[in-house]
GUTOR-807807 format. One record per residue: x, y, z of N, C-alpha, C in turn. Coordinates in pm, whole numbers, padded with zeros to 5 digits, always signed. Layout:
BEGIN
XYZXYZXYZ/...
end
This chain:
BEGIN
+01674-05376-06481+01804-05319-06460+01791-05168-06443/+01838-05115-06331+01824-04971-06306+01938-04894-06371/+01910-04770-06399+02008-04683-06461+02081-04608-06350/+02211-04622-06341+02291-04561-06236+02316-04415-06267/+02289-04329-06170+02316-04187-06185+02451-04155-06122/+02537-04092-06199+02670-04059-06149+02666-03932-06066/+02755-03927-05968+02769-03806-05887+02862-03709-05959/+02866-03587-05913+02957-03487-05971+03101-03534-05959/+03136-03593-05846+03272-03644-05825+03306-03754-05927/+03210-03842-05955+03234-03949-06051+03251-03893-06193/+03172-03792-06227+03191-03727-06357+03330-03663-06365/+03376-03603-06256+03509-03542-06254+03617-03648-06274/+03602-03762-06208+03700-03871-06224+03703-03918-06369/+03587-03937-06431+03583-03980-06571+03645-03873-06662/+03623-03746-06629+03683-03638-06708+03835-03641-06695/+03885-03664-06573+04030-03673-06554+04089-03789-06634/+04021-03903-06634+04068-04017-06713+04072-03979-06861/+03967-03912-06907+03955-03876-07049+04055-03771-07092/+04098-03684-07001+04187-03574-07037+04334-03606-07006/+04360-03669-06893+04500-03695-06854+04571-03791-06949/+04502-03894-06996+04566-03990-07086+04609-03924-07218/+04518-03855-07289+04562-03794-07415+04667-03685-07395/+04654-03605-07289+04755-03503-07263+04890-03566-07230/+04888-03671-07148+05012-03739-07113+05078-03802-07234/+04999-03871-07316+05054-03933-07437+05110-03829-07533/+05040-03717-07545+05084-03611-07635+05213-03547-07585/+05223-03527-07454+05347-03472-07398+05464-03569-07421/+05438-03699-07404+05543-03797-07432+05588-03790-07578/+05490-03784-07669+05523-03776-07812+05602-03649-07842/+05560-03538-07783+05629-03409-07803+05772-03417-07754/+05789-03475-07635+05923-03488-07578+06013-03581-07656/+05956-03689-07708+06037-03787-07781+06084-03734-07916/+06012-03639-07973+06057-03581-08101+06174-03486-08081/+06198-03443-07957+06303-03346-07929+06435-03410-07886/+06435-03543-07870+06557-03611-07827+06592-03721-07927/+06716-03767-07923+06754-03879-08012+06677-04006-07977/+06674-04098-08069+06605-04226-08048+06665-04299-07929/+06578-04366-07856+06621-04444-07740+06651-04586-07787/+06765-04638-07743+06805-04773-07780+06809-04861-07656/+06762-04983-07670+06763-05079-07560+06906-05107-07516/+06997-05099-07610+07138-05126-07578+07204-05013-07500/+07136-04898-07491+07188-04783-07416+07081-04735-07317/+07065-04804-07204+06960-04769-07108+06976-04628-07050/+07095-04573-07058+07117-04436-07009+07033-04335-07086/+07006-04364-07214+06923-04271-07292+06780-04269-07240/+06732-04383-07192+06598-04389-07134+06591-04308-07005/+06690-04325-06921+06695-04251-06795+06703-04101-06822/+06785-04062-06917+06797-03920-06951+06665-03867-07006/+06594-03947-07085+06467-03904-07144+06363-03876-07036/+06361-03956-06931+06262-03940-06825+06272-03801-06761/+06391-03744-06760+06412-03616-06694+06401-03495-06787/+06361-03516-06911+06336-03401-06998+06197-03346-06963/+06177-03215-06974+06051-03154-06926+05923-03212-06988/+05917-03227-07119+05794-03277-07180+05764-03421-07140/+05867-03502-07134+05847-03643-07097+05810-03654-06950/+05874-03575-06865+05839-03574-06722+05694-03530-06704/+05651-03428-06777+05511-03382-06770+05417-03493-06816/+05455-03562-06924+05373-03673-06973+05360-03784-06871/+05470-03816-06804+05467-03920-06701+05376-03879-06585/+05386-03754-06542+05301-03705-06433+05154-03711-06473/+05124-03669-06596+04985-03675-06643+04936-03819-06651/+05021-03911-06694+04981-04051-06703+04965-04113-06564/+05040-04065-06466+05017-04109-06328+04880-04059-06282/+04847-03935-06319+04713-03881-06289+04604-03963-06356/+04629-04001-06482+04534-04087-06554+04516-04219-06480/+04626-04282-06446+04618-04414-06385+04548-04408-06250/+04576-04305-06171+04509-04288-06042+04359-04270-06061/+04321-04185-06155+04178-04162-06183+04113-04287-06237/+04183-04360-06321+04133-04482-06382+04105-04587-06274/+04201-04603-06182+04181-04698-06072+04062-04657-05986/+04050-04527-05962+03937-04478-05884+03806-04512-05953/+03798-04486-06084+03676-04516-06159+03644-04665-06156/+03746-04749-06168+03723-04893-06166+03681-04943-06028/+03703-04862-05924+03660-04903-05791+03510-04890-05773/+03441-04813-05857+03296-04798-05845+03220-04831-05974/+03290-04868-06079+03222-04904-06204+03295-05015-06275/+03221-05087-06358+03280-05194-06438+03368-05138-06549/+03465-05217-06591+03552-05180-06703+03469-05152-06827/+03365-05231-06849+03281-05212-06967+03200-05084-06962/+03197-05018-06848+03136-04885-06836+03242-04776-06846/+03355-04794-06778+03458-04691-06770+03522-04666-06907/+03559-04772-06977+03626-04753-07107+03539-04675-07205/+03416-04712-07229+03334-04634-07321+03307-04492-07270/+03291-04477-07140+03261-04345-07085+03376-04248-07104/+03496-04299-07126+03612-04214-07144+03659-04208-07290/+03574-04251-07381+03611-04256-07523+03636-04119-07583/+03590-04014-07518+03617-03880-07567+03767-03855-07575/+03844-03928-07497+03990-03918-07502+04045-03943-07642/+03978-04029-07720+04022-04055-07858+04016-03928-07942/+03911-03853-07925+03894-03728-08000+03998-03627-07954/+04024-03622-07823+04122-03529-07770+04261-03560-07824/+04296-03688-07834+04426-03727-07892+04437-03676-08035/+04333-03694-08114+04337-03650-08253+04353-03498-08262/+04277-03426-08178+04285-03279-08181+04423-03230-08138/+04477-03288-08030+04611-03249-07985+04717-03285-08089/+04703-03402-08148+04800-03444-08249+04798-03352-08370/+04679-03315-08410+04665-03229-08529+04710-03086-08503/+04660-03026-08396+04682-02883-08377+04801-02847-08289/+04848-02939-08205+04964-02909-08122+05090-02973-08179/+05081-03100-08216+05197-03169-08272+05211-03151-08422/+05107-03094-08483+05105-03067-08629+05116-03194-08712/+05057-03302-08663+05056-03428-08739+04942-03424-08839/+04964-03476-08958+04853-03483-09053+04756-03595-09012/+04628-03564-09015+04525-03663-08980+04435-03680-09103/+04429-03800-09155+04348-03825-09275+04199-03822-09242/+04119-03802-09343+03974-03802-09328+03928-03939-09277/+03991-04044-09326+03955-04179-09283+03981-04199-09133/+04092-04145-09085+04123-04159-08942+04023-04081-08858/+03989-03957-08903+03887-03879-08831+03755-03954-08829/+03717-04011-08942+03591-04085-08950+03593-04204-08855/+03705-04274-08849+03718-04388-08759+03707-04348-08614/+03775-04241-08575+03770-04195-08437+03628-04153-08400/+03563-04080-08488+03426-04035-08460+03330-04154-08454/+03347-04250-08543+03262-04368-08543+03278-04447-08412/+03401-04467-08369+03426-04539-08244+03368-04461-08126/+03390-04330-08125+03341-04248-08014+03189-04251-08005/+03121-04236-08118+02975-04242-08117+02926-04381-08080/+02995-04484-08130+02955-04621-08099+02965-04653-07951/+03077-04616-07890+03092-04648-07748+03004-04559-07660/+02959-04447-07711+02869-04363-07631+02737-04436-07602/+02698-04526-07691+02578-04605-07666+02600-04701-07549/+02720-04759-07542+02752-04852-07435+02762-04777-07302/+02819-04657-07304+02838-04580-07182+02707-04536-07120/+02599-04536-07196+02470-04494-07142+02405-04602-07055/+02459-04722-07060+02403-04831-06978+02444-04816-06833/+02391-04902-06748+02423-04896-06605+02567-04939-06579/+02625-04884-06474+02761-04923-06438+02761-05061-06374/+02652-05103-06317+02626-05232-06252+02715-05262-06133/+02830-05202-06123+02914-05225-06006+02853-05162-05882/+02776-05057-05898+02721-04989-05781+02636-05082-05695/+02579-05183-05755+02503-05280-05676+02597-05357-05583/+02712-05394-05635+02810-05466-05555+02862-05377-05442/+02886-05250-05469+02935-05159-05367+02833-05147-05255/+02704-05135-05291+02600-05125-05190+02597-05252-05105/+02611-05369-05167+02613-05494-05094+02735-05499-05002/+02851-05453-05050+02972-05452-04968+02954-05363-04846/+02887-05248-04862+02862-05158-04750+02776-05227-04644/+02680-05308-04690+02595-05380-04597+02673-05488-04523/+02776-05545-04588+02853-05652-04528+02962-05603-04433/+03002-05477-04443+03113-05427-04363+03094-05447-04213/+02977-05416-04155+02962-05440-04011+02983-05588-03975/+02933-05678-04057+02950-05821-04030+03097-05860-04041/+03168-05804-04138+03310-05835-04153+03391-05782-04035/+03355-05665-03985+03425-05610-03869+03408-05701-03747/+03287-05758-03732+03262-05848-03620+03350-05972-03630/+03366-06025-03754+03447-06143-03774+03592-06118-03743/+03642-05999-03775+03782-05966-03754+03814-05960-03606/+03720-05911-03525+03743-05899-03380+03751-06035-03322/
end
């Protein structure tokens, strides 16, 4: 099994996945603390919440996350992408603690660090999807002939 080397662009995509999700979630949390609780029986409160600045920023960041995530999944397996972006867990804790001023217990910090270190071992393995992409590139001329 060969070890796949990532390009600079692929590292950037993984970084965007790792940063956009925690920032988006944190912006949503920040925005939701500034407005009244949303009730299912009053859908107008949900619509109004979407247009508040922090929540709108969170939604935009989460769209960025989702776009980057889809891009990463187009060239790597889920079992590679998820562990490779585990740094996002640490970013969530840091943003929650220092920006949202949430108390974080020692046990929670230990759990986040344990998970992050654990998945880093998995992320070091091959993405394995790159073999499929190479095979697909070889098949494209044949597929074009069939379409004609």
